[in-house]
N, C-alpha and C positions, 0 to 999 in steps of 0.2 A: 443426475448431480448438478445443482446449481452453483456455479462459480461467482465470486464477487472479487474484483481487483479494485483495490484502494491504496491510496498513498496517505502516510500520517506524518505528522511533525510533533515532537513534544520533548520535554526535557529528558535526560538521561535518567533521572530519578522517576518520572513517569512511565517511561519505557519499561525499567525494571519492574515495576508493578504490574503494567500491561502485559509483558511478556509471559508472567506467572500464568495468565488466563488461557494461553495457548500452547503451554510447554507441557510435555509429558515425560516422565522418566520410567524406563524400564530397565530390566537387567539383561546384560548379554550371557552367552553361555558360559563366561568365566566368572559369572556373579557380579560384575561390575556394573554399577549405574551408568546408563546411556540416555542422554536427554535428546529430545527431538521434538518438532512441531506437531501439534494435534490438528488435524483437519485443515491445514494451511501450509503455504510455503511462503518463507520470509526471506527478504533481502534488506538488510541493514545498510542503507547508503552513507550514513553518518552526518556530519556536519557539512552542508553543501554550500558552495560558494554563492554569495550574494553578488560580489564584485570580485574581480580577480584578488584583491588584496583582503578582502572580508568574508569570514565564513560566517553562516547562520549561527545562531546560539541554540537552535532546535535540533534535534536528532531526527534524521529523515529515514523512515522505513516503508517499504513496499510490501504489503501481503496480498497474496491470492488465496482467498478462504474457498475450501471446498463444501462449506456449511456456512449458516447464517453467522455473519461476524458478531461477536460480544458487543452488547450496547455499550459498553464501557469504552469502546474504541471511537464512537461517532464523534464526540466533541474534538478529536485529534485530526479529523480528516481534512486535508488540504486538497485543492482542485487545481493544480497548474495545468494550463493547457497543453505543455509538453514537459518532458521530464528526462532526466538522465538514464531512466531504467525502465524497462517494460518486461513482462513476463511473454516470452516468445509465443505466438500464436493467440494471445489474450488482449492485445492492444484494443479490439473492439468491444470488450467487457468495458474498459475504463471509459473509452470514447462514448458509449452509450449512456452509461450513468453520468458523466459530464455534460453531454448535450441535453439528458433530461433536467439538470440542475441549471444550465445556463443555455437555453434554447436560442438565444439571439446572439451568442458568440458567433464571431466570423468562422471559426472552426466547424459550427454546426449548421450553418445556412448552406443550403444547396443552391447553387447559382442557376438562375434561369437563362437558358440559351434561346436566344430569338433567332427564329428560322427567316 
């Protein structure tokens, strides 16, 4: 199984549309509808602080996909060098993709140690 860890920012209206692509509704034994995520784990971070007194106008969401991410998500990808959240044990998935996109970033350059 290929996993993909990505970070996204969008308006709440855009998120309402996107989430429908990864939600599934089933019925529990009592016959009540239950909504869950399909082929992914989602953490909604909300409006993150830009400064201590100012929040972003975009809704932040981290998603760990267990299948190929829907193409509709790509235009909302953001690439912070670090963040407020990670999926435990999956940090390397994000950093690998980050360094492929930004190979000259100080986070991606392996220092040469002189002997």
